[in-house]
C-alpha positions in Angstrom: -69.6 -6.9 63.9 -65.9 -6.2 64.3 -63.1 -4.5 62.4 -60.4 -6.1 60.4 -56.9 -5.0 59.5 -56.0 -6.1 55.9 -52.9 -6.4 53.7 -52.2 -2.6 53.3 -50.9 -2.6 56.9 -48.2 -5.3 56.2 -44.8 -3.6 56.2 -46.6 -0.3 56.5 -47.5 -0.3 60.2 -49.0 2.9 61.6 -50.3 2.8 65.2 -52.5 5.9 65.2 -55.5 3.5 65.2 -54.3 1.6 68.3 -53.9 4.9 70.2 -57.6 5.8 69.8 -59.0 2.4 70.5 -60.9 2.6 73.8 -60.7 -1.2 74.5 -57.1 -2.1 73.5 -58.3 -4.4 70.7 -55.1 -4.0 68.6 -52.3 -6.5 68.7 -48.8 -5.8 67.3 -46.5 -7.9 65.2 -43.1 -6.6 64.0 -44.6 -5.7 60.6 -48.4 -5.2 61.0 -51.3 -5.0 63.4 -54.4 -7.2 63.9 -57.7 -6.5 65.6 -59.0 -8.9 68.2 -62.6 -9.7 67.3 -63.4 -10.6 70.9 -62.2 -7.3 72.3 -63.4 -4.9 69.5 -66.6 -3.0 70.4 -67.3 -1.8 66.8 -66.8 1.9 67.8 -65.3 2.9 64.4 -62.7 5.2 66.0 -59.8 3.4 64.3 -61.0 3.6 60.7 -60.4 7.3 60.0 -57.0 7.2 61.8 -55.5 4.7 59.4 -53.4 6.6 56.8 -53.2 3.5 54.5 -56.9 2.6 54.7 -56.2 -0.9 55.9 -59.2 -1.2 58.4 -62.6 -2.4 57.3 -65.8 -3.5 59.1 -66.0 -7.3 58.8 -69.1 -7.0 56.8 -67.5 -4.6 54.4 -64.1 -6.1 53.7 -63.3 -6.0 49.9 -63.5 -9.4 48.3 -59.8 -9.7 47.6 -59.1 -9.2 51.4 -61.9 -11.4 52.8 -59.4 -14.0 54.1 -57.9 -11.3 56.4 -61.0 -11.6 58.6 -60.1 -15.1 59.7 -56.4 -14.1 60.0 -57.3 -11.4 62.4 -59.5 -13.8 64.4 -56.9 -16.5 64.6 -53.7 -14.4 65.0 -54.6 -11.3 67.1 -54.8 -13.1 70.5 -51.3 -14.6 69.9 -49.6 -11.2 69.9 -49.2 -8.4 72.5 -51.7 -5.6 72.8 -50.6 -2.2 71.6 -52.5 0.9 72.8 -50.1 3.8 72.0 -48.7 5.5 69.0 -45.2 4.5 68.1 -43.0 5.5 65.1 -44.5 4.1 61.9 -42.8 1.2 60.1 -42.0 1.9 56.4 -40.8 -1.5 55.2 -40.0 -2.5 51.7 -43.6 -3.2 50.8 -45.0 0.1 52.2 -46.6 2.4 49.8 -48.2 4.6 52.5 -47.5 8.2 53.4 -44.1 9.1 54.9 -44.1 10.7 58.3 
């Protein structure tokens, strides 16, 4: 099992999850994060840290977000690792909490 970042993270990027990841499984794009399935150890530390509830276990991703599992698998290794908290991105599509 691994964890998956889904659509709610797009344009609403919080990095609290990356800061608690013990294996640096998060990868950062300008407007979102992905989780590297090869690095993730299924520890669940990231899930409660996500204020927009964008992280799911791969076997529990809601049907409308299922395609995000493969997106994370394919795209995460292409982007740099992030392992610290940085200021949140509140882009035009962000409906998450303000900091």
